[in-house]
LUMTIBA-672928 format. One line per 5 residues: number of its first residue (from 0); for each residue x, y, z of C-alpha. Coordinates in steps of 0.001 Angstrom, whole numbers. Layout:
BEGIN
NUM	X:Y:Z | ...;
This chain:
BEGIN
0	185179:162243:207956 | 185069:163228:211598 | 182272:165123:213303 | 181444:166305:216789 | 177684:166489:216377;
5	175644:163294:216351 | 175096:161689:212968 | 171473:160890:212180 | 170040:157970:210225 | 166442:158178:208971;
10	164794:155215:207249 | 161368:155575:205635 | 159381:152345:205572 | 155911:151468:204377 | 154415:151715:207867;
15	156898:153569:210082 | 159664:156116:209630 | 162616:155445:211939 | 165356:157666:213314 | 168595:156689:215043;
20	171531:158713:216326 | 174819:157791:217984 | 176360:160186:220474 | 179983:160736:219318 | 181273:160923:222904;
25	179335:158326:224877 | 178428:155944:222036 | 174832:155907:223272 | 172196:155128:220660 | 168962:157104:220607;
30	165979:156006:218527 | 162589:157392:217547 | 159733:156145:215391 | 156613:157732:213908 | 153993:156466:211437;
35	155014:157046:207822 | 153166:159621:205744 | 152883:158038:202260 | 151309:161125:200678 | 154342:163197:201712;
40	157221:161102:203133 | 159051:164268:204178 | 156291:165119:206679 | 157212:162246:209003 | 160900:163132:208684;
45	160156:166761:209457 | 158392:165628:212646 | 161389:163521:213714 | 163914:166261:212970 | 161808:168819:214811;
50	161904:166693:217973 | 165725:166458:218080 | 167235:167973:221241 | 170177:169475:219324 | 171266:170248:215769;
55	172463:167065:214019 | 175634:166432:212072 | 175283:164636:208765 | 171878:163150:208046 | 171810:159863:206126;
60	168494:158852:204598 | 167097:155548:203390 | 164288:156379:200988 | 161547:154603:199056 | 160561:157562:196873;
65	162100:156264:193634 | 160972:152703:194348 | 157374:153716:195010 | 157258:155971:191957 | 158253:152991:189831;
70	156054:150375:191521 | 153013:152635:191487 | 153707:153896:187952 | 153606:157511:189152 | 156787:158735:187521;
75	157568:161418:184977 | 156475:161913:181366 | 159610:160695:179567 | 160639:160985:175928 | 163295:158564:174661;
80	165908:159048:171955 | 167682:155966:170643 | 169648:154817:167611 | 167676:154429:164385 | 166305:150906:164159;
85	166126:150389:167926 | 162944:152294:168752 | 161123:149132:169878 | 163818:147643:172096 | 161710:148292:175200;
90	159027:145910:173866 | 161311:143383:172193 | 163569:143105:175231 | 166057:140263:175314 | 163459:137679:174158;
95	163781:135907:177539 | 160744:135366:179763 | 162132:135739:183235 | 160412:134548:186403 | 157550:134786:187275;
100	156513:134694:183626 | 158367:131548:182575 | 155652:129012:183454 | 152751:131413:183929 | 150226:130998:181117;
105	148532:134260:182139 | 151756:136267:182217 | 151506:139725:180665 | 154594:141855:180156 | 154389:145205:181926;
110	153757:148174:179686 | 156937:150102:178839 | 157533:153225:180898 | 157790:155219:177647 | 155004:154630:175079;
115	155992:154284:171428 | 154556:157713:170595 | 157260:159304:172773 | 160186:157287:171397 | 162316:158784:168612;
120	165160:157523:166436 | 168469:159331:165946 | 170552:158965:162792 | 173910:157668:164069 | 175695:154357:164750;
125	178620:153341:166923 | 180416:150000:166871 | 180969:147860:169988 | 184519:149197:170361 | 183257:152798:170323;
130	184348:153593:166767 | 181950:155582:164583 | 180175:153637:161851 | 177724:156424:160966 | 178263:160007:162072;
135	175632:161855:164045 | 173152:163752:161847 | 173039:167092:163668 | 170532:168637:161246 | 168059:165871:162079;
140	168656:166499:165786 | 167785:170168:165419 | 164425:169267:163862 | 163915:166604:166521 | 164503:169159:169260;
145	161610:171282:168006 | 159359:168200:167871 | 160274:167299:171448 | 159532:170809:172661 | 155977:170520:171338;
150	155596:167229:173202 | 156455:168924:176546 | 158200:165989:178271 | 159349:166238:181884 | 162569:164338:181127;
155	164339:163253:177939 | 166328:160020:178083 | 169068:159349:175535 | 170313:155786:175066 | 172327:155226:171906;
160	173756:151894:170809 | 177177:151119:172372 | 177348:154475:174139 | 179040:152675:177057 | 182150:152489:174861;
165	181949:156057:173558 | 179638:158649:175053 | 180474:161474:172633 | 177341:161052:170497 | 175082:161110:173547;
170	176803:164215:174880 | 176298:165971:171552 | 172634:164917:171439 | 172118:166416:174897 | 173775:169648:173828;
175	171744:170121:170638 | 168366:168872:171869 | 168741:170663:175176 | 168734:174029:173412 | 165060:173507:172596;
180	163905:172160:175969 | 164573:174907:178473 | 164813:173448:181995 | 163808:169931:180944 | 166647:167575:182017;
185	168298:165378:179389 | 169692:162135:180849 | 172329:160191:178872 | 172786:156463:179404 | 176588:156602:179347;
190	176459:158439:182690 | 173908:156022:184183 | 175267:152632:183048 | 178769:152348:181588 | 178332:148681:180758;
195	177263:146577:177788 | 173911:144745:177262 | 171659:147138:175405 | 168201:146178:176687 | 169217:146197:180349;
200	171164:149434:179851 | 168171:151036:178155 | 165700:149990:180871 | 167982:151199:183657 | 168412:154563:181959;
205	164658:154911:181423 | 163945:154027:185072 | 166423:156694:186139 | 164670:159291:183971 | 161203:158143:185013;
210	161935:158608:188740 | 164195:161673:188477 | 161742:164614:188893 | 159975:163120:191896 | 163260:162174:193604;
215	165045:165443:192907 | 162073:167496:194124 | 161746:165378:197254 | 165445:165632:198151 | 165428:169374:197552;
220	162566:169781:200036 | 164190:167410:202501 | 167528:169224:202306 | 165626:172378:203266 | 164188:170628:206338;
225	167672:169412:207333 | 169119:172906:206967 | 166226:174410:208936 | 167011:172215:211944 | 170718:173090:211777;
230	171897:169911:210083 | 175186:169895:208193 | 174549:167860:205056 | 172081:165356:203615 | 173243:162002:202250;
235	171321:159083:200791 | 171854:155331:201070 | 172520:153550:197792 | 171427:150073:196731 | 175110:149056:196715;
240	175400:149368:200497 | 177220:152712:200433 | 176032:156274:200847 | 176250:159189:198414 | 175610:162908:198617;
245	172085:164128:197955 | 173098:165850:194689 | 174260:162517:193258 | 171150:160726:194511 | 168913:163365:192914;
250	170672:162921:189560 | 170748:159105:189757 | 167648:157975:191689 | 167921:154527:190130 | 170867:153926:192480;
255	168507:154175:195485 | 165959:151501:194548 | 167027:149325:197534 | 168025:152250:199729 | 166238:151287:202963;
260	166857:147505:202856 | 170543:148123:202105 | 170812:150135:205330 | 169407:147174:207226 | 171975:144770:205799;
265	174798:147170:206657 | 173441:147550:210190 | 173185:143774:210592 | 176795:143328:209469 | 177982:145934:211988;
270	176084:144210:214811 | 177402:140788:213826 | 180994:142050:213696 | 180780:143515:217201 | 179167:140290:218487;
275	181878:138091:216960 | 179497:136405:214503 | 180854:136015:210974 | 178001:134410:209017 | 174409:135611:209259;
280	171072:135382:207506 | 169227:138658:207913 | 165450:138948:208137 | 164099:142500:208049 | 160345:142280:208577;
285	158540:145580:208516 | 154944:146564:208025 | 154722:145893:204287 | 157410:143393:203297 | 160340:141299:204467;
290	163858:141671:203082 | 166323:138815:203549 | 170000:138520:202677 | 173034:136340:203279 | 176204:137789:204796;
295	179230:135508:204733 | 182432:136490:206526 | 180763:139844:207238 | 180527:140619:203513 | 177077:140907:201902;
300	176827:139556:198386 | 176692:142129:195593 | 174845:141471:192337 | 174995:143381:189064 | 171621:142456:187561;
305	168158:142337:189103 | 164487:142839:188304 | 162050:145376:189708 | 158415:145753:188683 | 159098:143300:185863;
310	161918:145445:184448 | 165652:144660:184401 | 168000:146797:186444 | 171711:146785:185640 | 173515:148398:188545;
315	175541:147017:191472 | 173324:146383:194471 | 173256:144230:197577 | 171738:140801:196993 | 168454:141251:198859;
320	165425:139028:198353 | 162102:140728:199071 | 158770:139031:199750 | 155379:140588:200465 | 155228:139489:204107;
325	154953:142178:206773 | 153031:143055:209879 | 150437:144785:207710 | 150090:141908:205214 | 146401:141132:204689;
330	144890:137665:205188 | 142292:136680:202593 | 140468:133670:201190 | 141299:132497:197676 | 138628:131335:195237;
335	139394:127714:196138 | 138710:128414:199822 | 142346:128373:200906 | 143779:130961:203284 | 146350:133385:201842;
340	148473:136111:203421 | 149866:139035:201392 | 151333:140441:199294 | 148672:143151:199728 | 149306:145267:202805;
345	147205:147590:204926 | 150263:149853:205162 | 150283:152871:207425 | 146864:154051:206250 | 144420:152627:207190;
350	146711:150059:208786 | 145675:146850:210585 | 142189:146601:212054 | 143621:146975:215568 | 144939:150458:214732;
355	141333:151742:214814 | 141934:153886:211720 | 139264:152354:209533 | 141021:149127:208555 | 138748:146072:208593;
360	140880:143365:206997 | 142824:140870:209124 | 146569:141454:209102 | 149529:139625:210645 | 149619:142255:213399;
365	145957:141550:214225 | 146684:137823:214467 | 149621:138389:216820 | 147575:140745:218990 | 144665:138304:219219;
370	147034:135519:220303 | 148655:137683:222973 | 152066:137769:221333 | 151617:141510:221082 | 150161:143505:223928;
375	147868:146538:223565 | 150846:148803:224371 | 153591:146833:222603 | 154255:149177:219677 | 156389:152329:219851;
380	156766:152074:223603 | 152994:152209:224110 | 152535:155387:222062 | 150422:153444:219544 | 147491:151738:221248;
385	146319:148447:219725 | 142662:147474:220078 | 142452:143704:220601 | 138665:143701:220319 | 138863:145134:216789;
390	141489:142554:215811 | 139369:139694:217172 | 136240:140940:215379 | 138137:141114:212092 | 139306:137530:212633;
395	135770:136429:213451 | 134477:137952:210191 | 137185:136143:208228 | 136438:132890:210068 | 132724:133242:209313;
400	133355:133848:205604 | 135601:130795:205518 | 133185:128749:207673 | 136018:128147:210114 | 135008:127640:213743;
405	138272:128076:215639 | 139391:131717:215541 | 142577:130974:217526 | 143696:128358:215013 | 142852:130746:212173;
410	145058:133444:213711 | 147848:130904:214146 | 147406:129881:210517 | 147866:133483:209400 | 151178:133617:211255;
415	152304:130222:209941 | 151590:131299:206369 | 153576:134525:206668 | 156445:132549:208243 | 156310:130098:205320;
420	156617:132984:202874 | 159703:134308:204682 | 161256:130847:204930 | 160851:130449:201171 | 162752:133691:200603;
425	165526:132596:202981 | 165836:129166:201369 | 166229:130825:197976 | 169297:132816:199046 | 170857:130057:201145;
430	170025:126408:200404 | 169350:126984:196719 | 172793:128602:196396 | 174700:125907:198223 | 174779:127441:201725;
435	173774:125396:204780 | 171618:127642:207006 | 172614:125574:210052 | 176055:127162:209769 | 174537:130640:210034;
440	172995:132771:212743 | 169593:134305:212067 | 169649:138055:212661 | 166058:139361:212681 | 165160:143026:212843;
445	162502:145462:211767 | 159406:145917:213879 | 158166:142349:213316 | 161348:140340:212640 | 162094:139192:216231;
450	158406:138414:216760 | 158599:135562:214213 | 162315:134716:214377 | 162062:131507:216427 | 159457:130001:214100;
455	161567:130956:211074 | 164684:129451:212659 | 162926:126179:213462 | 161648:125874:209904 | 165177:126540:208571;
460	166836:124087:210972 | 168740:126931:212649 | 169468:127001:216380 | 170980:130484:216909 | 169254:133871:216762;
465	170922:137228:217392 | 168410:140018:218081 | 170243:143385:218018 | 169550:146305:220270 | 166849:148536:218820;
470	165860:146008:216116 | 162979:148190:214989 | 165460:150930:214082 | 168418:148845:212855 | 168099:150057:209267;
475	168445:153637:210509 | 171438:152634:212655 | 173025:150942:209633 | 172753:154167:207661 | 174966:155952:210194;
480	177666:153279:210094 | 177843:152915:206298 | 180772:154072:204206 | 180558:156228:201095 | 180735:154123:197940;
485	180892:154809:194211 | 180918:151904:191752 | 182737:152507:188486 | 182779:150022:185632 | 184298:149584:182206;
490	183401:146992:179608 | 186612:145133:178744 | 185959:142191:176426 | 189117:140112:176012 | 190415:136557:176041;
495	192211:135916:179339 | 195065:134031:177671 | 195928:136960:175407 | 194858:139935:177542 | 197550:142535:178252;
500	197949:142972:182047 | 199315:146475:181485 | 196076:147520:179734 | 194047:146097:182606 | 196147:147958:185174;
505	195841:151195:183222 | 192054:150817:183006 | 191819:150141:186744 | 194019:153175:187409 | 191692:155404:185376;
510	188642:154103:187252 | 190405:154659:190574 | 191251:158215:189556 | 187564:158894:188814 | 186533:157378:192136;
515	189133:159342:194077 | 187850:162595:192563 | 184287:161771:193655 | 185360:160966:197215 | 187609:164014:197503;
520	184607:166136:196554 | 182839:164569:199551 | 185690:165605:201831 | 187736:162387:202014 | 191535:162270:202010;
525	193882:159488:200957 | 194013:157844:204386 | 190253:157294:204315 | 189995:156095:200703 | 190286:152499:199557;
530	189424:150609:196397 | 187920:147156:195881 | 188584:145727:192423 | 186864:142904:190566 | 186803:141462:187058;
535	183695:139846:185594 | 184827:136591:183950 | 183119:133729:182134 | 183837:130668:180056 | 183765:131425:176339;
540	180249:131036:174942 | 178473:131757:178194 | 176071:134669:178509 | 176701:135554:182152 | 179825:136183:184177;
545	181059:135958:187774 | 182835:138859:189511 | 186312:137749:190590 | 188111:139868:193231 | 191326:141308:191822;
550	194448:143210:192861 | 196589:145300:190494 | 199693:143328:191553 | 198109:139941:190814 | 196836:140218:187276;
555	198732:137367:185674 | 196792:134784:183674 | 197285:131806:185976 | 196203:133597:189152 | 193064:134989:187527;
560	192133:131642:185971 | 192575:129863:189302 | 190496:132447:191168 | 187725:132267:188567 | 187520:128470:188599;
565	187467:128337:192403 | 184536:130746:192416 | 182837:128826:189607 | 183069:125557:191531 | 181716:127240:194674;
570	178732:128607:192772 | 177943:125754:190351 | 179692:122694:191778 | 181937:121946:188770 | 184446:123529:186413;
575	185406:123164:182744 | 189082:122320:182420 | 190620:123502:179166 | 187792:125892:178296 | 188866:129387:177312;
580	188092:132100:179839 | 187013:135622:178902 | 187245:138953:180688 | 184037:140953:180392 | 183871:143948:182750;
585	186328:145705:185072 | 184825:146990:188331 | 186198:149428:190876 | 184410:150305:194116 | 185764:153606:195465;
590	185058:153590:199197 | 185298:156496:201616 | 185669:155023:205097 | 183490:156834:207642 | 184686:157214:211213;
595	182655:154860:213385 | 182104:155834:216982 | 182509:153076:219556 | 179157:151869:220815 | 178464:151921:224525;
600	178356:148400:226043 | 175223:147329:227864 | 175231:147727:231663 | 175544:144460:233570 | 172476:142866:235076;
605	172635:143810:238749 | 169085:142991:239885 | 167356:139604:239564 | 165815:139028:236126 | 162393:138933:237733;
610	162763:142692:238276 | 162388:143085:234497 | 159019:141306:234546 | 156251:143634:233335 | 153284:141312:233607;
615	151995:137840:232881 | 149273:137364:230291 | 147757:134564:228210 | 149767:133887:225048 | 148950:131323:222368;
620	152146:129445:221423 | 152661:126131:219612 | 148946:125364:219427 | 148022:126036:223050 | 147374:128919:225404;
625	150069:129677:227977 | 147912:131195:230712 | 150637:133049:232607 | 153335:133730:230038 | 155915:136171:231465;
630	156358:139477:229621 | 159760:141134:230133 | 160948:144695:229570 | 164092:144469:227456 | 165361:147832:228670;
635	165664:146319:232155 | 167648:143276:230997 | 171373:143944:231335 | 174410:142047:230107 | 174602:138433:231337;
640	170856:138278:232066 | 169343:134918:231088 | 165819:133530:230919 | 164034:130537:229484 | 160933:130284:227352;
645	158095:130518:226990 | 158507:134261:227361 | 157871:137533:225535 | 160443:140348:225567 | 159062:143790:224691;
650	160898:146990:223824 | 160301:150329:222138 | 160322:149210:218516 | 159876:145443:218524 | 158875:142279:220383;
655	160820:139008:220701 | 159125:135645:221250 | 161095:132973:223141 | 159225:129643:222740 | 159225:126651:225040;
660	162599:124896:224896 | 164509:128031:223892 | 166601:130316:226089 | 167585:133975:225805 | 170644:135745:227174;
665	172009:139273:226863 | 175588:139687:225646 | 178059:142459:226411 | 176672:144724:223674 | 173053:144293:224679;
670	172164:141834:221916 | 169686:139062:222716 | 171104:135625:221938 | 168172:133249:221577 | 169120:129580:221275;
675	167388:126223:221219;
């Protein structure tokens, strides 16, 4: 897909909404940032679009609408139709108590999104291979349709047993029931999740239905704003790291649950590739939370199962670990007198105490401002004034309630606690999975990521940090550089030793044909279309499988077995010689490669670095005040510029701390390389 007008990326976060554009001719990146408007997320976007100097090309959006609707339990009134005998699957679940409930004696399962009074049974039954055991009772469905109409649901979800293998019963249910429901959408599970595991499939389908009206209404309004400013088309980032058209996103909002964080991971991978760095740990710290991920050989990990709001989600998505640690995270005292930080956040409204918008609780931003790591004009290029006196008073109130005399040490403790929370999330995706973080480069972004990066790196034993240009807007930049992606799956249960390679190739060919049709509808031609194939495999008797990369020309038994066991050893440290291996699911990622415009390199540093010095101010670092810590303007640091810590580097959307004993240099692309 080629375009002459600048593509636009817009990422909505909990505190700020970010915009980025790349000029197709010069490669120059332009960024903008405004406070988010939680009551109406489109309002902040409308403000950003209205300030554009020219009509944009495609607009790619990272959204939290579906996620927030689920987390806040503000979704639609859903009615559920399922196979007779399976009405209570939402409560029964898979009988496993997943974390954090495993060792929590006070754990309470979240209430189902659809109460039992709105769940109905359908007379029918399919077998696991898709064959019909009991035919669909259409007379019962007609009566059920009238009952549903009286209930007045906003969405009807249909999830019949084994519909992944044969969706004909679900299609017929939609046709018959839909006659009684007028404009009420009927969502069938076979179009949401074409994969086995009934409880996970059911929950994913219900989540999709629960978030559908809010997402579809929001995208319809947003598409109107894009058209009003002369934009071409609206696209939405998916949790799988690829973008989709707005029509698809409106129909399948469950695919956007990690929309914004996925854009950040894609942006980080693009930056790392240009900088010649292959392995990175990303740390996206915003106002509300921090998202971390591991990218090895420039490829983010993809997972097929996850949890959100205590509910299972069975869709391909980037492996992103989220923790409630952001600039707006609130510091508080626990009942035992210990200091805690997060997961509660002050958000955009009222925000930290220093925003002077009515917030009175101490946040991480207040602690950084009190210690001088942030200046009064550090945020959004000085457009957002921070009141240090308000931050200090909030800290003094917290210190008094905790009977703690040293306010400076208290502020430092707030920062250390939030760093500890982020380090725990990073350790989970690296050390606990057999990856040595010392072999990786930390790539921090988001408004607060570079501010805490050095302390995170020290705690992780890492010595290299790569701070990208415009770190506060990297998620928006990543949206522009992301490819289109559609993930298609087919359950294919078979013993590897006896599986027919021709059947596997035929199944992959059918999935590729479906993917090609989707991409051609988005305007892609053969030269810009590629397919990534994988087969989920496991040892016989195991409940979970590993995705093994595959090629149609290399589907013989020995090659697949060898590839599976190599991956198994990498993940678990051992293998099981002689154990039978099973095929479980075939996966095809249909990818439409987007034309990426060459980025403009950073201008070389021609003047002495001291010319970039903005001021010197007291900054509290490593337990002591640095009375004349230099504060640099990043926009005036060109390629090959170097400086040593302690120092603070400020820019439009973020601030980077360079501690004592660390150095910072600017590479050809304008990235800051901070090293110990």
